[in-house]
N, C-alpha and C positions, 0 to 999 in steps of 0.2 A: 504493499499500500504506500508506504513512505518513499519507496524507491522511485515512484512515479513523479516525485517532487524534484528529481535530479536537475531537470532543465530550469526550474525556477531558482534553485540554489545556484546554478552556474551563472544566471543572469544577475542575481543578487550580489555575487562576489566580484563581478567584473570591475567595478570601480576600484576595489582594493587591489586586485591583481595588477591593474595599470600603475598603481603607486609602488609596486614592489619590483620594479624593473631590474635592479641590481642584486636581488636576493637569489641565492642558489636554491632551487626547489628541493633538493635533497636535504638541505639544512632543515627545512620545515618538516620533512618526513622523519628525520632522526630526532628532532625536538619533540614531535608528537609521541614518539616511543618513550623518550625519557620522562615526559609528563605522565604517560600511561603507567609506567613503572611506579611513579610516585603515588598514583591513584590506587594501584594494587595494594601498596602498603597501607594506605589509609583505610581501605575497605577491609583488609585482613585484620587490622588491629582495633577496629572500632568496637567499643563495648555497647551493651544494651542499657545506656544511660544518656544523660544530656551531653556529656563530652563525646560519647560515641556518635550521637546524632550530628554533632559539629564535624566530626571526622568523615562521616558518610556524605554529608552535604559537600564538604571540601572535595571528597573523591569525585562526586558527580560534576562539580564545577570544573575540576581538572580534566575529567574525561571530555566534557564539552569543549574546552579550549583545545585539547589534543585533537578532537574531531574536526574542529574548524581548520586547524593546520593541516590535517590529513586531506581535507577537502580542497585546500588552496594549492597544495604542491602540484597536483596534476594540471590544474587550470593554469598555474603560473608557468609550468614547463611548456605547455602547448602555446601559451602566449609568446614565450621567448623562442619558440621553435627548437627547444632542446629536449622534447619528449622522445622517448625511445624505449626499446625493450628492457634495458636495465632499470630505468625509472619505473616502468610498469611492474617489473619483477619485485623491486624493492618495496613499492607501495603495497602490493598484495601480500608480500611476505609479512610485513609489519602489521597489516590488518589482521592476519591470522594470529600473530603473536598476541595482539591486543584482545582479540575475541576470546581466545583461550585463557589469557592471563586474568581477565576480569572474572571469569567463572571460577577459576582455581582459587583466586584470592577470596571470593565470596565463600567458597566451600571450606576454606581454612579459618573462617570466622566462627570460633566456637561459641560465641555469644548468641548467634542466631541459627547456626547450622550444627546438627549433632552427628551428621555422617559426612566426614571430610571427603570421602571418596566420591560423593555426589558432584563435587566441583569438577573432578577429573572426568567423570562420566559425561557431564553436561558439555565440557569442552570437547571431548571426543565425538559426541553425536553432532555437535555444531560443526566440526571439521568435516564430517561425512557430507553434509549438505553443501559446504563450500567446495569440497573436492569434486563432487559431481558436476558443478558448473564448469570448472576448468577442464575436467576430463573430456567434456563434449568438444572443447576446442582441440584437444590433442588427437582426436580422431576425425578432424576435418570439418566439424560443424561450428557455428557461431557459439559464443559463450552463452550459457543458459542462465537466466536470472529468475526463473519461476520459483514458486514456493514462498517460504518465510524469509524475506530478504534480510540482509545485514542491517539495513536502516530500520526495518520493523523491530528486529531483535534489540538493537541498541536503544531505541526509544522506549520499548516496554521495560527493558532492564533499568534504565535510568528512572522511569516512573516508579518501578518496584523499589528501587533504592531510596527514593524520596519517601515512600511509604514506610520503609524500614527506619528511616531517620525520624519520622513522625512517631512511630511506635517507641523508639528508644527515648525520645524526649519526654513523651507523656506516660511512659511506663505501660503501654498497651500491650497485652499479651497476644500471641498469635492464636490460631485455631488448632486445637489438638486433633490430629487425624483419628485417634482412637475413638473420639466422640462421634465421628461420622461413619466412615466405611474403611475396611482394610485396604481397599484399592487406593484410597487417598494417600497413604504412606508410600505405596508403590509408585504412584504417579509423581510424588515428590522425591523420588530416587532414594528412598530409605530414610527420609527425614520425618520426624514425628509431628512437626509443627508447621503449619502454613503461616509464613510471615513474608515480609517484603523480599528478603534474600532468598528464601527457599522457593518462592514463586518465580524469581528471576532464573534460578537454576532449572526449575521444571519447565518453564516456557521455552527456554533456550534448548534444552535437551529434546523435548518432543517436537519443537519447531524444526530442529535439525533433522529428525527422523522424517518428518513430513516433507521437508525440502529435498532430502535425498530421494525419496520415492517419486516426487513430482518431477524432479530433474532426470531421474533415471528413465522414467516413462517417456519424457519428451525426447531424450537422447535416443532411446530405442526406436521410437517412432520416426525420428529424423534419419536414422541410419538404415531403416528397413523400407523407407518410402521409395 
């Protein structure tokens, strides 16, 4: 859904791109990674209290800034005429590092998540969806963007983190899955409580599975047509 706003984003940042003539696009890419690593630390160490809420909000803000830089690097490279295979490779590689890093960091937050492996599993399933998009290119098709896009996942993740910050600040407990249905804990990748952070893990994991299936079917149909 949010992937469709790519053209609007490109038009919105054009004035800023024109003011950055002398900036190396790869500098923006590497800076976005450094900022993302800072965000990982903030999300991983945030407690379930007011100070933790501040850390979570700080992590969200840092991720947003890193995302802006990540969106600027490609547009700047195209404007300068310096875009090429390496820049595309670097950009997509760091995107994958950030995607997985956020989920692993959330999974390592013991204040909200009681199954640390859920972060690794969510990261793995997210990669499955991303992999299928690039795999289509490797066999001669155009890149496949269907399913649960990166933009969709990031927006929902940030909204979930803001919810987690709200819970931490006001001391609002999550929903115990044992009070609902045993499938609830399974859907949350083994976590016993539904809160902002476990929701982010769950939606990323199952969104990754959905994306993998959608892109697999599209690739299959394209190859057999």
